N, CA, C and O atoms as a GROMACS GRO file, in nm:
protein
  660
    1MET      N    1  11.392  11.847   9.845
    1MET     CA    2  11.325  11.733   9.788
    1MET      C    3  11.242  11.783   9.670
    1MET      O    4  11.162  11.876   9.685
    2THR      N    5  11.260  11.724   9.554
    2THR     CA    6  11.186  11.764   9.436
    2THR      C    7  11.083  11.658   9.400
    2THR      O    8  11.117  11.543   9.373
    3MET      N    9  10.957  11.699   9.402
    3MET     CA   10  10.850  11.608   9.360
    3MET      C   11  10.828  11.631   9.211
    3MET      O   12  10.821  11.746   9.166
    4THR      N   13  10.819  11.525   9.135
    4THR     CA   14  10.799  11.539   8.992
    4THR      C   15  10.689  11.445   8.943
    4THR      O   16  10.665  11.339   9.000
    5LEU      N   17  10.625  11.489   8.836
    5LEU     CA   18  10.525  11.405   8.773
    5LEU      C   19  10.592  11.289   8.701
    5LEU      O   20  10.705  11.303   8.654
    6PRO      N   21  10.526  11.175   8.692
    6PRO     CA   22  10.584  11.061   8.621
    6PRO      C   23  10.555  11.065   8.471
    6PRO      O   24  10.528  10.962   8.410
    7TYR      N   25  10.562  11.183   8.413
    7TYR     CA   26  10.536  11.202   8.270
    7TYR      C   27  10.645  11.289   8.212
    7TYR      O   28  10.708  11.367   8.283
    8GLN      N   29  10.668  11.275   8.083
    8GLN     CA   30  10.762  11.362   8.014
    8GLN      C   31  10.691  11.493   7.978
    8GLN      O   32  10.570  11.495   7.958
    9GLU      N   33  10.766  11.599   7.970
    9GLU     CA   34  10.712  11.728   7.927
    9GLU      C   35  10.716  11.733   7.776
    9GLU      O   36  10.799  11.662   7.720
   10PRO      N   37  10.636  11.806   7.705
   10PRO     CA   38  10.533  11.891   7.764
   10PRO      C   39  10.402  11.815   7.779
   10PRO      O   40  10.366  11.732   7.695
   11LEU      N   41  10.334  11.843   7.886
   11LEU     CA   42  10.199  11.791   7.906
   11LEU      C   43  10.102  11.887   7.839
   11LEU      O   44  10.123  12.009   7.840
   12VAL      N   45   9.999  11.834   7.782
   12VAL     CA   46   9.901  11.918   7.715
   12VAL      C   47   9.774  11.918   7.798
   12VAL      O   48   9.706  11.816   7.806
   13PRO      N   49   9.741  12.032   7.860
   13PRO     CA   50   9.617  12.036   7.938
   13PRO      C   51   9.495  12.022   7.848
   13PRO      O   52   9.498  12.060   7.731
   14ARG      N   53   9.390  11.968   7.903
   14ARG     CA   54   9.265  11.958   7.828
   14ARG      C   55   9.157  12.032   7.906
   14ARG      O   56   9.170  12.057   8.026
   15GLU      N   57   9.053  12.066   7.836
   15GLU     CA   58   8.941  12.134   7.900
   15GLU      C   59   8.857  12.032   7.977
   15GLU      O   60   8.842  11.918   7.933
   16PRO      N   61   8.803  12.072   8.092
   16PRO     CA   62   8.716  11.980   8.164
   16PRO      C   63   8.588  11.956   8.085
   16PRO      O   64   8.544  12.040   8.007
   17ALA      N   65   8.529  11.840   8.106
   17ALA     CA   66   8.403  11.805   8.042
   17ALA      C   67   8.291  11.888   8.104
   17ALA      O   68   8.310  11.955   8.205
   18GLU      N   69   8.176  11.883   8.041
   18GLU     CA   70   8.057  11.946   8.099
   18GLU      C   71   8.031  11.884   8.236
   18GLU      O   72   8.048  11.764   8.254
   19ARG      N   73   7.991  11.965   8.330
   19ARG     CA   74   7.957  11.913   8.462
   19ARG      C   75   7.831  11.828   8.454
   19ARG      O   76   7.738  11.860   8.379
   20GLN      N   77   7.830  11.719   8.532
   20GLN     CA   78   7.714  11.631   8.537
   20GLN      C   79   7.640  11.653   8.669
   20GLN      O   80   7.680  11.602   8.773
   21VAL      N   81   7.534  11.731   8.661
   21VAL     CA   82   7.453  11.759   8.780
   21VAL      C   83   7.310  11.722   8.749
   21VAL      O   84   7.251  11.777   8.656
   22PRO      N   85   7.250  11.630   8.822
   22PRO     CA   86   7.309  11.561   8.937
   22PRO      C   87   7.414  11.460   8.890
   22PRO      O   88   7.411  11.412   8.777
   23GLU      N   89   7.507  11.429   8.981
   23GLU     CA   90   7.610  11.331   8.949
   23GLU      C   91   7.549  11.192   8.941
   23GLU      O   92   7.450  11.163   9.008
   24PRO      N   93   7.610  11.105   8.858
   24PRO     CA   94   7.559  10.967   8.852
   24PRO      C   95   7.582  10.896   8.986
   24PRO      O   96   7.679  10.926   9.055
   25PRO      N   97   7.492  10.803   9.022
   25PRO     CA   98   7.508  10.734   9.150
   25PRO      C   99   7.633  10.646   9.152
   25PRO      O  100   7.669  10.584   9.052
   26ARG      N  101   7.697  10.641   9.268
   26ARG     CA  102   7.813  10.555   9.289
   26ARG      C  103   7.767  10.418   9.335
   26ARG      O  104   7.649  10.399   9.366
   27ARG      N  105   7.860  10.322   9.340
   27ARG     CA  106   7.829  10.191   9.395
   27ARG      C  107   7.780  10.208   9.539
   27ARG      O  108   7.841  10.279   9.619
   28GLY      N  109   7.668  10.142   9.570
   28GLY     CA  110   7.614  10.147   9.705
   28GLY      C  111   7.515  10.260   9.728
   28GLY      O  112   7.458  10.268   9.837
   29GLU      N  113   7.494  10.346   9.630
   29GLU     CA  114   7.394  10.452   9.642
   29GLU      C  115   7.266  10.409   9.573
   29GLU      O  116   7.270  10.328   9.481
   30PRO      N  117   7.152  10.463   9.616
   30PRO     CA  118   7.026  10.432   9.546
   30PRO      C  119   7.038  10.461   9.396
   30PRO      O  120   7.082  10.569   9.356
   31GLY      N  121   6.998  10.364   9.316
   31GLY     CA  122   7.005  10.381   9.171
   31GLY      C  123   7.138  10.340   9.111
   31GLY      O  124   7.152  10.333   8.989
   32GLY      N  125   7.237  10.313   9.195
   32GLY     CA  126   7.369  10.271   9.148
   32GLY      C  127   7.387  10.122   9.162
   32GLY      O  128   7.301  10.053   9.216
   33PRO      N  129   7.500  10.072   9.115
   33PRO     CA  130   7.528   9.929   9.134
   33PRO      C  131   7.544   9.896   9.283
   33PRO      O  132   7.562   9.986   9.364
   34PRO      N  133   7.536   9.768   9.318
   34PRO     CA  134   7.551   9.730   9.460
   34PRO      C  135   7.691   9.764   9.513
   34PRO      O  136   7.788   9.772   9.438
   35CYS      N  137   7.698   9.783   9.644
   35CYS     CA  138   7.826   9.807   9.712
   35CYS      C  139   7.906   9.677   9.707
   35CYS      O  140   7.859   9.573   9.752
   36ARG      N  141   8.027   9.683   9.652
   36ARG     CA  142   8.110   9.562   9.642
   36ARG      C  143   8.161   9.517   9.778
   36ARG      O  144   8.184   9.398   9.800
   37ILE      N  145   8.180   9.612   9.871
   37ILE     CA  146   8.227   9.574  10.004
   37ILE      C  147   8.118   9.496  10.076
   37ILE      O  148   8.143   9.389  10.132
   38CYS      N  149   7.996   9.550  10.075
   38CYS     CA  150   7.884   9.483  10.144
   38CYS      C  151   7.847   9.350  10.078
   38CYS      O  152   7.804   9.257  10.146
   39SER      N  153   7.864   9.341   9.945
   39SER     CA  154   7.830   9.216   9.877
   39SER      C  155   7.948   9.119   9.868
   39SER      O  156   7.941   9.019   9.798
   40HIS      N  157   8.057   9.150   9.940
   40HIS     CA  158   8.175   9.063   9.950
   40HIS      C  159   8.235   9.031   9.812
   40HIS      O  160   8.274   8.918   9.786
   41LYS      N  161   8.241   9.131   9.726
   41LYS     CA  162   8.299   9.114   9.593
   41LYS      C  163   8.429   9.193   9.582
   41LYS      O  164   8.459   9.253   9.478
   42THR      N  165   8.505   9.193   9.690
   42THR     CA  166   8.635   9.260   9.694
   42THR      C  167   8.740   9.155   9.727
   42THR      O  168   8.709   9.037   9.743
   43SER      N  169   8.864   9.198   9.737
   43SER     CA  170   8.968   9.104   9.780
   43SER      C  171   8.939   9.058   9.922
   43SER      O  172   8.878   9.129  10.002
   44GLU      N  173   8.985   8.939   9.952
   44GLU     CA  174   8.965   8.879  10.085
   44GLU      C  175   9.036   8.962  10.191
   44GLU      O  176   9.151   9.003  10.171
   45ALA      N  177   8.971   8.987  10.302
   45ALA     CA  178   9.033   9.060  10.412
   45ALA      C  179   9.148   8.979  10.468
   45ALA      O  180   9.138   8.858  10.485
   46VAL      N  181   9.260   9.047  10.497
   46VAL     CA  182   9.375   8.981  10.558
   46VAL      C  183   9.377   9.002  10.709
   46VAL      O  184   9.451   8.935  10.781
   47TRP      N  185   9.295   9.095  10.757
   47TRP     CA  186   9.284   9.126  10.900
   47TRP      C  187   9.148   9.189  10.921
   47TRP      O  188   9.095   9.257  10.833
   48SER      N  189   9.091   9.166  11.040
   48SER     CA  190   8.966   9.234  11.074
   48SER      C  191   8.950   9.235  11.225
   48SER      O  192   9.010   9.156  11.298
   49ASP      N  193   8.866   9.326  11.269
   49ASP     CA  194   8.820   9.327  11.407
   49ASP      C  195   8.672   9.359  11.403
   49ASP      O  196   8.609   9.348  11.298
   50GLU      N  197   8.614   9.398  11.515
   50GLU     CA  198   8.469   9.421  11.517
   50GLU      C  199   8.425   9.541  11.435
   50GLU      O  200   8.308   9.553  11.402
   51ASN      N  201   8.519   9.632  11.401
   51ASN     CA  202   8.484   9.755  11.329
   51ASN      C  203   8.540   9.767  11.188
   51ASN      O  204   8.484   9.839  11.106
   52TRP      N  205   8.650   9.699  11.159
   52TRP     CA  206   8.727   9.726  11.038
   52TRP      C  207   8.769   9.598  10.967
   52TRP      O  208   8.781   9.492  11.029
   53THR      N  209   8.791   9.608  10.836
   53THR     CA  210   8.852   9.500  10.759
   53THR      C  211   8.966   9.561  10.678
   53THR      O  212   8.957   9.674  10.631
   54LEU      N  213   9.074   9.485  10.662
   54LEU     CA  214   9.192   9.530  10.590
   54LEU      C  215   9.214   9.439  10.470
   54LEU      O  216   9.212   9.316  10.484
   55HIS      N  217   9.234   9.499  10.353
   55HIS     CA  218   9.238   9.424  10.228
   55HIS      C  219   9.360   9.460  10.143
   55HIS      O  220   9.407   9.573  10.147
   56PRO      N  221   9.412   9.362  10.067
   56PRO     CA  222   9.514   9.394   9.966
   56PRO      C  223   9.446   9.449   9.841
   56PRO      O  224   9.331   9.416   9.814
   57PRO      N  225   9.516   9.531   9.766
   57PRO     CA  226   9.460   9.575   9.639
   57PRO      C  227   9.467   9.462   9.536
   57PRO      O  228   9.539   9.365   9.554
   58VAL      N  229   9.392   9.478   9.430
   58VAL     CA  230   9.404   9.392   9.312
   58VAL      C  231   9.455   9.484   9.201
   58VAL      O  232   9.390   9.581   9.164
   59GLY      N  233   9.572   9.451   9.150
   59GLY     CA  234   9.636   9.538   9.052
   59GLY      C  235   9.704   9.653   9.124
   59GLY      O  236   9.637   9.737   9.184
   60GLY      N  237   9.833   9.657   9.118
   60GLY     CA  238   9.907   9.765   9.184
   60GLY      C  239  10.056   9.742   9.172
   60GLY      O  240  10.101   9.633   9.135
   61SER      N  241  10.130   9.846   9.203
   61SER     CA  242  10.275   9.839   9.184
   61SER      C  243  10.355   9.851   9.314
   61SER      O  244  10.477   9.838   9.312
   62LEU      N  245  10.287   9.875   9.427
   62LEU     CA  246  10.360   9.897   9.552
   62LEU      C  247  10.317   9.795   9.658
   62LEU      O  248  10.216   9.815   9.726
   63PRO      N  249  10.394   9.686   9.673
   63PRO     CA  250  10.363   9.590   9.778
   63PRO      C  251  10.362   9.658   9.914
   63PRO      O  252  10.447   9.742   9.944
   64GLY      N  253  10.264   9.622   9.995
   64GLY     CA  254  10.245   9.686  10.125
   64GLY      C  255  10.125   9.779  10.124
   64GLY      O  256  10.076   9.818  10.230
   65ALA      N  257  10.078   9.817  10.005
   65ALA     CA  258   9.957   9.898   9.996
   65ALA      C  259   9.839   9.813  10.043
   65ALA      O  260   9.829   9.695  10.010
   66VAL      N  261   9.750   9.874  10.120
   66VAL     CA  262   9.630   9.808  10.168
   66VAL      C  263   9.517   9.910  10.174
   66VAL      O  264   9.540  10.030  10.173
   67TRP      N  265   9.395   9.858  10.180
   67TRP     CA  266   9.282   9.948  10.205
   67TRP      C  267   9.205   9.898  10.325
   67TRP      O  268   9.188   9.778  10.345
   68LEU      N  269   9.158   9.994  10.403
   68LEU     CA  270   9.088   9.968  10.528
   68LEU      C  271   8.943  10.013  10.511
   68LEU      O  272   8.918  10.126  10.471
   69ALA      N  273   8.848   9.925  10.542
   69ALA     CA  274   8.706   9.956  10.527
   69ALA      C  275   8.633   9.940  10.659
   69ALA      O  276   8.667   9.855  10.741
   70SER      N  277   8.532  10.022  10.677
   70SER     CA  278   8.445  10.006  10.794
   70SER      C  279   8.353   9.887  10.771
   70SER      O  280   8.314   9.858  10.658
   71ARG      N  281   8.319   9.819  10.879
   71ARG     CA  282   8.222   9.710  10.867
   71ARG      C  283   8.082   9.768  10.848
   71ARG      O  284   7.998   9.707  10.780
   72VAL      N  285   8.056   9.883  10.906
   72VAL     CA  286   7.925   9.945  10.893
   72VAL      C  287   7.919  10.023  10.761
   72VAL      O  288   8.017  10.084  10.719
   73GLN      N  289   7.802  10.019  10.697
   73GLN     CA  290   7.783  10.089  10.570
   73GLN      C  291   7.757  10.237  10.596
   73GLN      O  292   7.645  10.278  10.625
   74VAL      N  293   7.864  10.315  10.585
   74VAL     CA  294   7.855  10.461  10.590
   74VAL      C  295   7.940  10.512  10.475
   74VAL      O  296   8.019  10.438  10.417
   75ASP      N  297   7.923  10.639  10.442
   75ASP     CA  298   7.988  10.693  10.323
   75ASP      C  299   8.114  10.772  10.352
   75ASP      O  300   8.208  10.767  10.272
   76SER      N  301   8.121  10.844  10.462
   76SER     CA  302   8.231  10.939  10.481
   76SER      C  303   8.272  10.948  10.627
   76SER      O  304   8.209  10.889  10.714
   77PHE      N  305   8.380  11.022  10.652
   77PHE     CA  306   8.421  11.050  10.789
   77PHE      C  307   8.305  11.110  10.868
   77PHE      O  308   8.283  11.075  10.984
   78ALA      N  309   8.233  11.202  10.806
   78ALA     CA  310   8.122  11.270  10.873
   78ALA      C  311   8.011  11.173  10.914
   78ALA      O  312   7.937  11.200  11.008
   79ASP      N  313   8.000  11.060  10.843
   79ASP     CA  314   7.895  10.963  10.872
   79ASP      C  315   7.937  10.856  10.972
   79ASP      O  316   7.852  10.782  11.021
   80LEU      N  317   8.065  10.846  11.004
   80LEU     CA  318   8.110  10.743  11.098
   80LEU      C  319   8.048  10.765  11.235
   80LEU      O  320   8.050  10.877  11.286
   81PRO      N  321   7.994  10.661  11.295
   81PRO     CA  322   7.949  10.675  11.434
   81PRO      C  323   8.068  10.719  11.520
   81PRO      O  324   8.183  10.687  11.490
   82GLU      N  325   8.040  10.791  11.626
   82GLU     CA  326   8.147  10.849  11.709
   82GLU      C  327   8.247  10.745  11.757
   82GLU      O  328   8.368  10.772  11.759
   83ALA      N  329   8.200  10.627  11.795
   83ALA     CA  330   8.292  10.523  11.844
   83ALA      C  331   8.389  10.480  11.733
   83ALA      O  332   8.508  10.459  11.760
   84LEU      N  333   8.341  10.468  11.610
   84LEU     CA  334   8.429  10.430  11.499
   84LEU      C  335   8.525  10.542  11.464
   84LEU      O  336   8.642  10.518  11.435
   85ALA      N  337   8.476  10.665  11.465
   85ALA     CA  338   8.564  10.778  11.438
   85ALA      C  339   8.677  10.783  11.539
   85ALA      O  340   8.791  10.812  11.504
   86SER      N  341   8.645  10.755  11.666
   86SER     CA  342   8.748  10.752  11.771
   86SER      C  343   8.846  10.637  11.750
   86SER      O  344   8.965  10.652  11.774
   87ASP      N  345   8.796  10.523  11.705
   87ASP     CA  346   8.878  10.404  11.685
   87ASP      C  347   8.965  10.413  11.560
   87ASP      O  348   9.067  10.345  11.550
   88PHE      N  349   8.926  10.496  11.465
   88PHE     CA  350   8.995  10.505  11.337
   88PHE      C  351   9.144  10.535  11.353
   88PHE      O  352   9.228  10.468  11.294
   89GLY      N  353   9.178  10.635  11.433
   89GLY     CA  354   9.319  10.672  11.452
   89GLY      C  355   9.402  10.559  11.508
   89GLY      O  356   9.515  10.537  11.466
   90ARG      N  357   9.347  10.488  11.605
   90ARG     CA  358   9.418  10.375  11.666
   90ARG      C  359   9.449  10.268  11.561
   90ARG      O  360   9.561  10.216  11.556
   91VAL      N  361   9.350  10.235  11.479
   91VAL     CA  362   9.368  10.129  11.380
   91VAL      C  363   9.464  10.174  11.271
   91VAL      O  364   9.552  10.097  11.231
   92VAL      N  365   9.450  10.297  11.222
   92VAL     CA  366   9.539  10.345  11.117
   92VAL      C  367   9.684  10.350  11.166
   92VAL      O  368   9.775  10.318  11.091
   93ALA      N  369   9.705  10.389  11.291
   93ALA     CA  370   9.841  10.390  11.346
   93ALA      C  371   9.899  10.248  11.348
   93ALA      O  372  10.017  10.230  11.317
   94ARG      N  373   9.819  10.149  11.383
   94ARG     CA  374   9.866  10.009  11.382
   94ARG      C  375   9.902   9.966  11.240
   94ARG      O  376  10.006   9.903  11.218
   95VAL      N  377   9.817  10.001  11.143
   95VAL     CA  378   9.846   9.963  11.004
   95VAL      C  379   9.973  10.032  10.956
   95VAL      O  380  10.058   9.970  10.892
   96GLU      N  381   9.987  10.161  10.988
   96GLU     CA  382  10.107  10.233  10.945
   96GLU      C  383  10.234  10.169  11.003
   96GLU      O  384  10.331  10.147  10.931
   97ARG      N  385  10.233  10.140  11.132
   97ARG     CA  386  10.351  10.076  11.193
   97ARG      C  387  10.380   9.941  11.126
   97ARG      O  388  10.496   9.906  11.104
   98ALA      N  389  10.274   9.868  11.094
   98ALA     CA  390  10.293   9.737  11.030
   98ALA      C  391  10.352   9.752  10.890
   98ALA      O  392  10.440   9.674  10.851
   99ILE      N  393  10.306   9.849  10.814
   99ILE     CA  394  10.362   9.872  10.679
   99ILE      C  395  10.508   9.914  10.690
   99ILE      O  396  10.592   9.865  10.614
  100LEU      N  397  10.540  10.003  10.783
  100LEU     CA  398  10.679  10.046  10.802
  100LEU      C  399  10.769   9.929  10.840
  100LEU      O  400  10.887   9.928  10.806
  101SER      N  401  10.713   9.830  10.911
  101SER     CA  402  10.794   9.716  10.953
  101SER      C  403  10.836   9.627  10.837
  101SER      O  404  10.924   9.543  10.853
  102LEU      N  405  10.774   9.644  10.719
  102LEU     CA  406  10.813   9.566  10.602
  102LEU      C  407  10.955   9.600  10.558
  102LEU      O  408  11.022   9.518  10.493
  103GLY      N  409  11.002   9.719  10.592
  103GLY     CA  410  11.134   9.764  10.550
  103GLY      C  411  11.128   9.827  10.412
  103GLY      O  412  11.033   9.803  10.337
  104ASP      N  413  11.227   9.905  10.378
  104ASP     CA  414  11.239   9.972  10.249
  104ASP      C  415  11.123  10.068  10.223
  104ASP      O  416  11.090  10.096  10.108
  105VAL      N  417  11.060  10.118  10.330
  105VAL     CA  418  10.948  10.211  10.319
  105VAL      C  419  10.989  10.341  10.388
  105VAL      O  420  11.029  10.340  10.505
  106ALA      N  421  10.979  10.452  10.316
  106ALA     CA  422  11.014  10.582  10.375
  106ALA      C  423  10.897  10.642  10.452
  106ALA      O  424  10.914  10.687  10.565
  107ARG      N  425  10.780  10.641  10.392
  107ARG     CA  426  10.660  10.700  10.451
  107ARG      C  427  10.539  10.616  10.411
  107ARG      O  428  10.543  10.542  10.313
  108VAL      N  429  10.432  10.631  10.488
  108VAL     CA  430  10.305  10.567  10.453
  108VAL      C  431  10.205  10.680  10.432
  108VAL      O  432  10.182  10.762  10.521
  109HIS      N  433  10.146  10.683  10.314
  109HIS     CA  434  10.049  10.787  10.280
  109HIS      C  435   9.908  10.732  10.300
  109HIS      O  436   9.881  10.617  10.268
  110LEU      N  437   9.820  10.816  10.352
  110LEU     CA  438   9.681  10.781  10.375
  110LEU      C  439   9.595  10.863  10.279
  110LEU      O  440   9.605  10.985  10.275
  111TYR      N  441   9.510  10.794  10.202
  111TYR     CA  442   9.425  10.861  10.103
  111TYR      C  443   9.281  10.814  10.119
  111TYR      O  444   9.254  10.698  10.150
  112ARG      N  445   9.191  10.908  10.097
  112ARG     CA  446   9.049  10.875  10.087
  112ARG      C  447   8.994  10.957   9.971
  112ARG      O  448   8.984  11.079   9.978
  113TRP      N  449   8.958  10.888   9.863
  113TRP     CA  450   8.901  10.956   9.748
  113TRP      C  451   8.749  10.956   9.756
  113TRP      O  452   8.688  11.062   9.741
  114GLY      N  453   8.688  10.844   9.779
  114GLY     CA  454   8.544  10.837   9.801
  114GLY      C  455   8.455  10.853   9.680
  114GLY      O  456   8.333  10.865   9.696
  115ASP      N  457   8.510  10.854   9.559
  115ASP     CA  458   8.426  10.872   9.441
  115ASP      C  459   8.380  10.741   9.379
  115ASP      O  460   8.284  10.742   9.301
  116GLY      N  461   8.445  10.629   9.410
  116GLY     CA  462   8.408  10.503   9.347
  116GLY      C  463   8.288  10.435   9.410
  116GLY      O  464   8.205  10.377   9.339
  117GLY      N  465   8.279  10.440   9.541
  117GLY     CA  466   8.172  10.372   9.609
  117GLY      C  467   8.133  10.445   9.736
  117GLY      O  468   8.211  10.522   9.791
  118ALA      N  469   8.012  10.419   9.781
  118ALA     CA  470   7.957  10.487   9.898
  118ALA      C  471   7.975  10.404  10.025
  118ALA      O  472   7.885  10.401  10.109
  119HIS      N  473   8.088  10.338  10.040
  119HIS     CA  474   8.120  10.264  10.161
  119HIS      C  475   8.255  10.317  10.210
  119HIS      O  476   8.351  10.320  10.133
  120PHE      N  477   8.263  10.359  10.336
  120PHE     CA  478   8.383  10.422  10.388
  120PHE      C  479   8.504  10.329  10.378
  120PHE      O  480   8.503  10.218  10.429
  121HIS      N  481   8.607  10.378  10.310
  121HIS     CA  482   8.734  10.306  10.305
  121HIS      C  483   8.845  10.405  10.276
  121HIS      O  484   8.823  10.508  10.213
  122VAL      N  485   8.964  10.374  10.323
  122VAL     CA  486   9.083  10.455  10.300
  122VAL      C  487   9.194  10.365  10.248
  122VAL      O  488   9.195  10.244  10.271
  123TRP      N  489   9.288  10.426  10.177
  123TRP     CA  490   9.405  10.355  10.125
  123TRP      C  491   9.527  10.397  10.203
  123TRP      O  492   9.546  10.516  10.232
  124LEU      N  493   9.612  10.302  10.239
  124LEU     CA  494   9.742  10.328  10.298
  124LEU      C  495   9.845  10.276  10.200
  124LEU      O  496   9.850  10.156  10.170
  125ILE      N  497   9.928  10.367  10.149
  125ILE     CA  498  10.020  10.334  10.041
  125ILE      C  499  10.163  10.366  10.083
  125ILE      O  500  10.192  10.479  10.124
  126PRO      N  501  10.254  10.268  10.075
  126PRO     CA  502  10.392  10.293  10.114
  126PRO      C  503  10.468  10.365  10.003
  126PRO      O  504  10.460  10.329   9.886
  127ARG      N  505  10.544  10.471  10.044
  127ARG     CA  506  10.637  10.532   9.948
  127ARG      C  507  10.771  10.464   9.967
  127ARG      O  508  10.826  10.467  10.077
  128PRO      N  509  10.825  10.402   9.860
  128PRO     CA  510  10.953  10.333   9.874
  128PRO      C  511  11.064  10.427   9.921
  128PRO      O  512  11.072  10.543   9.880
  129LEU      N  513  11.149  10.375  10.008
  129LEU     CA  514  11.263  10.448  10.059
  129LEU      C  515  11.348  10.498   9.943
  129LEU      O  516  11.383  10.421   9.853
  130GLY      N  517  11.380  10.626   9.944
  130GLY     CA  518  11.465  10.686   9.841
  130GLY      C  519  11.391  10.735   9.719
  130GLY      O  520  11.451  10.804   9.636
  131MET      N  521  11.265  10.702   9.703
  131MET     CA  522  11.188  10.746   9.585
  131MET      C  523  11.127  10.883   9.615
  131MET      O  524  11.005  10.897   9.626
  132VAL      N  525  11.214  10.984   9.626
  132VAL     CA  526  11.171  11.116   9.669
  132VAL      C  527  11.086  11.188   9.564
  132VAL      O  528  11.008  11.277   9.598
  133GLU      N  529  11.099  11.149   9.438
  133GLU     CA  530  11.015  11.212   9.335
  133GLU      C  531  10.868  11.177   9.353
  133GLU      O  532  10.781  11.242   9.296
  134ALA      N  533  10.839  11.073   9.433
  134ALA     CA  534  10.702  11.030   9.457
  134ALA      C  535  10.647  11.082   9.589
  134ALA      O  536  10.543  11.037   9.636
  135ALA      N  537  10.717  11.178   9.650
  135ALA     CA  538  10.670  11.232   9.778
  135ALA      C  539  10.539  11.309   9.759
  135ALA      O  540  10.506  11.356   9.651
  136GLY      N  541  10.466  11.318   9.869
  136GLY     CA  542  10.344  11.398   9.868
  136GLY      C  543  10.239  11.344   9.773
  136GLY      O  544  10.218  11.224   9.761
  137MET      N  545  10.173  11.437   9.706
  137MET     CA  546  10.062  11.399   9.619
  137MET      C  547  10.106  11.325   9.494
  137MET      O  548  10.021  11.279   9.417
  138MET      N  549  10.235  11.312   9.472
  138MET     CA  550  10.284  11.242   9.353
  138MET      C  551  10.277  11.090   9.366
  138MET      O  552  10.278  11.020   9.265
  139LEU      N  553  10.271  11.037   9.490
  139LEU     CA  554  10.275  10.892   9.507
  139LEU      C  555  10.166  10.818   9.430
  139LEU      O  556  10.197  10.721   9.362
  140PRO      N  557  10.038  10.860   9.438
  140PRO     CA  558   9.938  10.785   9.361
  140PRO      C  559   9.958  10.794   9.210
  140PRO      O  560   9.922  10.702   9.137
  141LEU      N  561  10.017  10.904   9.163
  141LEU     CA  562  10.045  10.915   9.020
  141LEU      C  563  10.155  10.817   8.980
  141LEU      O  564  10.143  10.748   8.878
  142TRP      N  565  10.261  10.812   9.059
  142TRP     CA  566  10.368  10.717   9.031
  142TRP      C  567  10.319  10.573   9.045
  142TRP      O  568  10.354  10.488   8.964
  143GLU      N  569  10.239  10.548   9.147
  143GLU     CA  570  10.187  10.412   9.168
  143GLU      C  571  10.110  10.365   9.045
  143GLU      O  572  10.111  10.247   9.010
  144ASP      N  573  10.042  10.458   8.980
  144ASP     CA  574   9.961  10.424   8.863
  144ASP      C  575  10.045  10.393   8.740
  144ASP      O  576  10.000  10.317   8.654
  145VAL      N  577  10.165  10.450   8.728
  145VAL     CA  578  10.244  10.429   8.606
  145VAL      C  579  10.359  10.330   8.623
  145VAL      O  580  10.416  10.284   8.523
  146LEU      N  581  10.394  10.296   8.746
  146LEU     CA  582  10.498  10.194   8.767
  146LEU      C  583  10.444  10.058   8.723
  146LEU      O  584  10.322  10.036   8.727
  147PRO      N  585  10.530   9.967   8.683
  147PRO     CA  586  10.481   9.834   8.643
  147PRO      C  587  10.414   9.763   8.761
  147PRO      O  588  10.465   9.764   8.873
  148ASN      N  589  10.300   9.702   8.734
  148ASN     CA  590  10.231   9.625   8.837
  148ASN      C  591  10.312   9.503   8.877
  148ASN      O  592  10.383   9.444   8.796
  149VAL      N  593  10.301   9.468   9.005
  149VAL     CA  594  10.352   9.340   9.053
  149VAL      C  595  10.233   9.244   9.053
  149VAL      O  596  10.120   9.287   9.029
  150SER      N  597  10.257   9.119   9.078
  150SER     CA  598  10.147   9.022   9.076
  150SER      C  599  10.052   9.046   9.194
  150SER      O  600  10.092   9.098   9.298
  151ASP      N  601   9.928   9.008   9.174
  151ASP     CA  602   9.830   9.019   9.282
  151ASP      C  603   9.872   8.934   9.400
  151ASP      O  604   9.844   8.969   9.515
  152GLU      N  605   9.939   8.820   9.374
  152GLU     CA  606   9.985   8.736   9.483
  152GLU      C  607  10.093   8.808   9.565
  152GLU      O  608  10.095   8.796   9.688
  153GLU      N  609  10.182   8.884   9.500
  153GLU     CA  610  10.283   8.960   9.573
  153GLU      C  611  10.217   9.068   9.658
  153GLU      O  612  10.258   9.092   9.772
  154LEU      N  613  10.114   9.134   9.604
  154LEU     CA  614  10.040   9.234   9.682
  154LEU      C  615   9.972   9.170   9.802
  154LEU      O  616   9.976   9.224   9.912
  155ALA      N  617   9.909   9.055   9.779
  155ALA     CA  618   9.839   8.985   9.888
  155ALA      C  619   9.937   8.934   9.993
  155ALA      O  620   9.908   8.940  10.113
  156ASP      N  621  10.052   8.885   9.950
  156ASP     CA  622  10.153   8.837  10.045
  156ASP      C  623  10.202   8.951  10.132
  156ASP      O  624  10.215   8.935  10.254
  157ALA      N  625  10.230   9.066  10.073
  157ALA     CA  626  10.273   9.183  10.151
  157ALA      C  627  10.163   9.226  10.248
  157ALA      O  628  10.192   9.262  10.362
  158ALA      N  629  10.038   9.222  10.203
  158ALA     CA  630   9.925   9.259  10.291
  158ALA      C  631   9.914   9.161  10.408
  158ALA      O  632   9.884   9.202  10.520
  159ARG      N  633   9.938   9.032  10.382
  159ARG     CA  634   9.935   8.934  10.490
  159ARG      C  635  10.048   8.960  10.591
  159ARG      O  636  10.029   8.941  10.711
  160ARG      N  637  10.164   9.003  10.542
  160ARG     CA  638  10.274   9.038  10.634
  160ARG      C  639  10.240   9.163  10.715
  160ARG      O  640  10.277   9.173  10.832
  161VAL      N  641  10.168   9.258  10.655
  161VAL     CA  642  10.120   9.376  10.728
  161VAL      C  643  10.025   9.329  10.838
  161VAL      O  644  10.039   9.369  10.953
  162ALA      N  645   9.930   9.242  10.802
  162ALA     CA  646   9.832   9.192  10.900
  162ALA      C  647   9.903   9.119  11.014
  162ALA      O  648   9.867   9.136  11.130
  163ALA      N  649  10.002   9.037  10.981
  163ALA     CA  650  10.074   8.963  11.085
  163ALA      C  651  10.150   9.056  11.179
  163ALA      O  652  10.166   9.025  11.297
  164ALA      N  653  10.196   9.171  11.127
  164ALA     CA  654  10.270   9.266  11.210
  164ALA      C  655  10.177   9.348  11.299
  164ALA      O  656  10.222   9.416  11.391
  165MET      N  657  10.047   9.340  11.272
  165MET     CA  658   9.952   9.415  11.356
  165MET      C  659   9.925   9.337  11.482
  165MET      O  660   9.848   9.382  11.567
   0.00000   0.00000   0.00000
């Protein structure tokens, strides 16, 4: 299996910028903008329980992609209360099975970047069946350069994921 970048060669590397220490505050941190999850300024949840909410992305190219957020305001895996940390695997497994049930999905990738906001959330992104060049760490790069589908198509796929849970 050959993973490839979604760019033509040659790529021209650039030098990193000066480091910013201290780093600027993220959404939801003191001195930063408000948390969009806590202030309900995100896409509408398509599924929820007492601990988690599941949302469709806004802007994206892979129907079936969703993001899962904790109801409690914490920043990272290390900050999750023990009960939520224990529950996380159960919920992610349900979401993964639901995404796979959409069909035409080879794998479901789980990502947590954590640089945009200080509210715990992870992304589950389907790799289309047969799109082997997008395997592994290449999937988010390909997702970024493929043509976007409509937000309604993303939301509809997320609703089908929720229904399969």
